[in-house]
C-alpha positions as a printed NumPy array, in Angstrom:
array([[191.247, 160.36 ,  60.959],
       [189.062, 160.708,  57.819],
       [190.601, 161.617,  54.491],
       [187.707, 162.348,  52.218],
       [188.23 , 164.349,  49.025],
       [184.973, 166.466,  49.076],
       [185.411, 167.694,  45.563],
       [185.543, 164.065,  44.225],
       [182.948, 162.528,  46.619],
       [180.161, 165.192,  46.582],
       [178.525, 167.402,  43.942],
       [177.972, 170.951,  44.962],
       [174.447, 170.55 ,  46.286],
       [175.403, 167.492,  48.61 ],
       [178.459, 169.423,  49.792],
       [176.212, 172.411,  50.718],
       [173.69 , 170.073,  52.601],
       [176.718, 168.414,  54.449],
       [177.906, 171.904,  55.49 ],
       [174.613, 172.957,  56.856],
       [174.044, 169.675,  58.688],
       [177.501, 169.928,  60.44 ],
       [177.477, 173.542,  61.427],
       [173.872, 173.534,  62.712],
       [174.522, 170.6  ,  64.797],
       [177.768, 171.995,  66.062],
       [176.102, 175.223,  66.917],
       [172.771, 173.779,  68.208],
       [170.82 , 175.926,  65.842],
       [168.502, 175.195,  62.84 ],
       [169.462, 177.117,  59.713],
       [166.869, 178.39 ,  57.244],
       [167.867, 177.076,  53.897],
       [166.676, 177.975,  50.343],
       [165.699, 176.443,  47.114],
       [168.239, 176.019,  44.38 ],
       [169.14 , 179.176,  42.591],
       [171.083, 182.31 ,  43.388],
       [171.585, 182.238,  47.067],
       [172.534, 186.015,  47.447],
       [175.27 , 185.098,  49.896],
       [173.572, 182.666,  52.209],
       [173.353, 178.952,  51.974],
       [172.068, 178.936,  55.552],
       [170.503, 181.709,  57.669],
       [169.711, 181.896,  61.383],
       [168.73 , 184.893,  63.375],
       [166.837, 186.1  ,  66.524],
       [166.127, 189.542,  67.925],
       [169.796, 189.924,  68.927],
       [172.061, 188.028,  66.404],
       [172.318, 187.055,  62.719],
       [174.443, 184.148,  61.377],
       [175.059, 183.474,  57.722],
       [176.548, 180.235,  56.555],
       [178.053, 179.766,  53.107],
       [179.497, 176.526,  51.566],
       [181.996, 176.772,  48.663],
       [183.08 , 173.653,  46.615],
       [186.272, 174.642,  44.517],
       [189.249, 172.504,  43.437],
       [191.973, 175.112,  43.605],
       [192.454, 178.107,  45.962],
       [192.991, 180.766,  43.41 ],
       [189.559, 180.313,  41.935],
       [188.043, 180.118,  45.434],
       [189.779, 183.176,  46.646],
       [188.906, 185.212,  43.508],
       [185.33 , 184.319,  44.069],
       [185.285, 185.217,  47.655],
       [187.037, 188.471,  47.022],
       [184.972, 189.591,  43.872],
       [181.63 , 188.453,  44.681],
       [181.165, 186.969,  48.197],
       [182.603, 189.825,  50.207],
       [180.095, 192.296,  48.708],
       [177.231, 189.93 ,  49.432],
       [178.319, 189.567,  53.103],
       [178.67 , 193.345,  53.372],
       [175.081, 193.795,  52.267],
       [173.765, 191.091,  54.504],
       [175.831, 192.518,  57.372],
       [175.764, 189.362,  59.675],
       [176.984, 189.335,  63.276],
       [178.763, 186.151,  62.377],
       [179.844, 184.711,  59.03 ],
       [180.658, 180.853,  58.915],
       [182.405, 179.634,  55.587],
       [182.716, 176.007,  54.838],
       [185.078, 175.057,  51.995],
       [185.9  , 171.704,  50.308],
       [189.537, 172.393,  49.775],
       [192.309, 171.556,  52.303],
       [193.904, 174.969,  53.048],
       [197.351, 175.856,  53.981],
       [198.106, 178.339,  56.878],
       [198.764, 181.145,  54.501],
       [195.56 , 180.454,  52.473],
       [193.582, 180.332,  55.82 ],
       [195.082, 183.659,  56.975],
       [194.053, 185.296,  53.585],
       [190.356, 184.303,  54.01 ],
       [190.402, 185.526,  57.561],
       [191.873, 188.858,  56.561],
       [189.12 , 189.124,  53.873],
       [186.294, 188.544,  56.279],
       [187.864, 189.819,  59.518],
       [184.877, 192.045,  60.343],
       [182.515, 189.011,  60.231],
       [184.597, 185.984,  61.47 ],
       [184.998, 185.962,  65.245],
       [187.254, 182.94 ,  65.512],
       [188.63 , 179.734,  64.173],
       [185.34 , 177.959,  64.174],
       [184.1  , 180.311,  61.416],
       [186.207, 178.828,  58.697],
       [186.061, 175.056,  58.128],
       [188.207, 173.605,  55.346],
       [188.452, 169.966,  54.022],
       [190.787, 168.956,  56.799],
       [188.518, 170.496,  59.391],
       [185.436, 168.619,  57.871],
       [187.48 , 165.309,  58.103],
       [188.336, 165.927,  61.733],
       [184.767, 166.644,  62.567],
       [183.336, 163.566,  60.81 ],
       [185.876, 161.471,  62.671],
       [184.164, 162.282,  65.911],
       [181.639, 159.826,  67.303],
       [178.943, 162.383,  67.716],
       [178.919, 163.211,  64.054],
       [178.851, 159.598,  62.908],
       [175.005, 159.955,  62.122],
       [175.768, 162.738,  59.562],
       [178.502, 160.978,  57.954],
       [176.387, 157.903,  57.403],
       [173.745, 159.893,  55.574],
       [176.213, 160.683,  52.943],
       [176.742, 157.295,  51.361],
       [178.753, 158.553,  48.418],
       [181.514, 159.717,  51.007],
       [182.296, 156.12 ,  52.231],
       [181.394, 153.9  ,  49.346],
       [184.876, 152.464,  48.45 ],
       [186.493, 152.821,  45.045],
       [187.842, 150.09 ,  42.946],
       [191.316, 150.153,  44.481],
       [190.022, 149.944,  48.078],
       [187.793, 147.106,  47.072],
       [190.659, 145.088,  45.641],
       [192.717, 145.754,  48.846],
       [190.185, 144.584,  51.264],
       [188.754, 141.741,  49.228],
       [192.234, 140.238,  49.084],
       [192.543, 140.399,  52.852],
       [189.089, 138.783,  53.929],
       [188.193, 136.267,  51.273],
       [189.416, 132.72 ,  51.524],
       [190.594, 131.118,  48.191],
       [187.351, 129.121,  47.802],
       [185.106, 132.127,  47.761],
       [187.544, 134.886,  46.479],
       [186.277, 134.93 ,  42.904],
       [182.627, 134.919,  43.678],
       [182.921, 137.697,  46.334],
       [185.218, 139.848,  44.243],
       [182.896, 139.596,  41.248],
       [179.78 , 140.499,  43.351],
       [181.501, 143.381,  45.166],
       [182.715, 144.912,  41.891],
       [179.043, 145.009,  40.795],
       [178.111, 146.42 ,  44.168],
       [180.485, 149.194,  43.821],
       [179.077, 150.316,  40.561],
       [175.457, 150.043,  41.743],
       [176.373, 152.002,  45.062],
       [177.76 , 154.888,  43.151],
       [174.107, 155.985,  42.217],
       [172.497, 154.573,  45.36 ],
       [169.993, 156.904,  47.032],
       [169.055, 156.395,  50.625],
       [165.35 , 156.02 ,  51.227],
       [163.069, 155.427,  54.235],
       [163.202, 151.593,  53.514],
       [166.922, 151.738,  53.718],
       [166.983, 153.667,  56.944],
       [164.449, 151.335,  58.556],
       [166.603, 148.231,  57.377],
       [169.635, 149.973,  59.026],
       [167.831, 150.549,  62.23 ],
       [166.819, 146.86 ,  62.226],
       [170.297, 145.728,  61.623],
       [171.566, 147.801,  64.481],
       [169.143, 146.567,  66.768],
       [169.016, 142.912,  66.157],
       [172.124, 142.331,  64.11 ],
       [169.961, 140.508,  61.499],
       [167.707, 141.806,  58.744],
       [165.777, 140.11 ,  56.171],
       [165.042, 142.112,  52.931],
       [162.344, 140.676,  50.814],
       [160.329, 141.82 ,  47.809],
       [159.818, 141.509,  44.081],
       [162.646, 140.792,  41.749],
       [164.46 , 144.085,  40.582],
       [163.547, 146.207,  43.461],
       [167.163, 146.438,  44.697],
       [167.227, 144.092,  47.4  ],
       [170.881, 142.983,  46.84 ],
       [172.198, 146.597,  46.466],
       [170.578, 147.615,  49.806],
       [172.095, 144.54 ,  51.502],
       [175.638, 145.539,  50.046],
       [175.267, 149.122,  51.219],
       [174.039, 148.122,  54.616],
       [176.982, 145.712,  55.138],
       [179.6  , 148.49 ,  54.322],
       [177.72 , 150.839,  56.444],
       [177.438, 148.585,  59.391],
       [181.101, 147.398,  59.294],
       [182.667, 150.953,  59.07 ],
       [182.876, 153.943,  56.926],
       [186.564, 153.409,  56.168],
       [187.46 , 149.711,  56.76 ],
       [185.524, 146.916,  55.316],
       [187.305, 143.901,  56.908],
       [184.706, 141.293,  57.804],
       [182.466, 141.311,  54.797],
       [181.545, 138.009,  53.351],
       [179.303, 137.027,  50.475],
       [178.056, 133.349,  51.122],
       [175.836, 130.877,  49.403],
       [174.939, 128.73 ,  52.402],
       [174.779, 128.609,  56.223],
       [177.599, 126.128,  56.221],
       [179.811, 128.848,  54.725],
       [178.905, 131.195,  57.41 ],
       [179.968, 128.661,  60.013],
       [183.226, 128.016,  58.122],
       [184.197, 131.63 ,  58.135],
       [182.749, 132.759,  61.468],
       [185.397, 134.153,  63.781],
       [184.395, 134.735,  67.436],
       [187.479, 136.934,  67.89 ],
       [186.434, 139.412,  65.085],
       [184.903, 142.688,  66.253],
       [182.447, 142.827,  63.378],
       [181.442, 140.451,  60.509],
       [178.777, 140.921,  58.069],
       [177.38 , 137.924,  55.968],
       [175.273, 138.573,  52.946],
       [173.316, 135.54 ,  51.757],
       [171.347, 136.436,  48.623],
       [167.981, 134.577,  47.895],
       [168.227, 132.594,  51.036],
       [164.519, 131.189,  50.902],
       [164.848, 130.335,  47.213],
       [168.136, 128.42 ,  47.809],
       [166.734, 126.508,  50.906],
       [163.555, 125.406,  49.377],
       [165.239, 124.444,  46.064],
       [167.309, 122.011,  48.111],
       [164.207, 120.768,  49.957],
       [165.76 , 121.123,  53.259],
       [163.718, 124.072,  54.517],
       [162.892, 122.931,  58.035],
       [166.364, 121.87 ,  58.924],
       [167.902, 124.992,  57.361],
       [165.448, 127.214,  59.281],
       [166.378, 125.593,  62.459],
       [170.097, 126.049,  61.652],
       [169.563, 129.703,  60.804],
       [167.794, 130.198,  64.133],
       [170.744, 128.796,  65.916],
       [173.184, 131.163,  64.152],
       [171.099, 134.2  ,  64.803],
       [170.638, 133.326,  68.611]])
C-alpha cells in the first residue's frame, strides 16, 4: 500500500496532471486538457455525441477549505457545464462523513463511488501493477526524504563503505528534489530494464551521477531502497553481491577514468564483462 502525501509531494500542476493520467487510463478515454489559467470548472474534458465527462482535480490541505470552494464556486461551474458525469480527484484523505458531504453536493452529477477519488484512493490505485508506469513518471512522489534515507542506508551499507555511500546519497536526495525527467532519462531507464546494465557518458557537469542515482531508486522500488550500493571498484561489487537478493543496484561513478588511471584497463574490462554476463 502506498502512503503518499500528495500535498507535500506534488505542486498543484503536477497533481492535476496525475489526476488526469490516472482517470483517463482507468476510463480508457483521452481527456482534453487546457493551458494554465482559469479552468472554468474542467481540468479535463471528454465528450462524444452521447455523453460528456468533466474531471476536476483539487489540491487542498484541509477539508473545510476544500468544501467551501466546492460549495461556493465549483458547484455553480458544474451546473453551467451540465455534464453527464463529474469526476472529482482530491489530494486529501477523506473521512466517511466528508465523502458523503461531497457526494450530496454533486449528487446530480456523480453516478457512483468511482466519481470521487481522495488521497487514500489515489494511493490504492498507484499500488496496482497496471498503474506502475504512471507512478514512475512522477519522480517527486517516490524520491525518499532524509529520514527514509538514513533508515535504509543503515541497513544496506557495510561498515567499510557506510560513510561514503551515506555522504553520496545525501547529496543525491538534494539533487533529486529538483530532478526533471527527460527523454535521455527515459531512454536510460528502458536500457536498464532490458539489459540490467546502462552506461551513462558525457561531458562533466551534465548530470550523469544524478541520473544514475534516480535510475537506481526507480529500478529498485518506489518505496523500498534495499539493495542500493555506491562502489568505487569492481572488487567492491563482488564483495557485496548477493545471489539471494531480489534486486541490487550498483552505481560506479567515473568507471573509465578510474580504470585507466590505474592502467589496468584490459583486465578490468574483462572483469566487467564477466559481471555483466
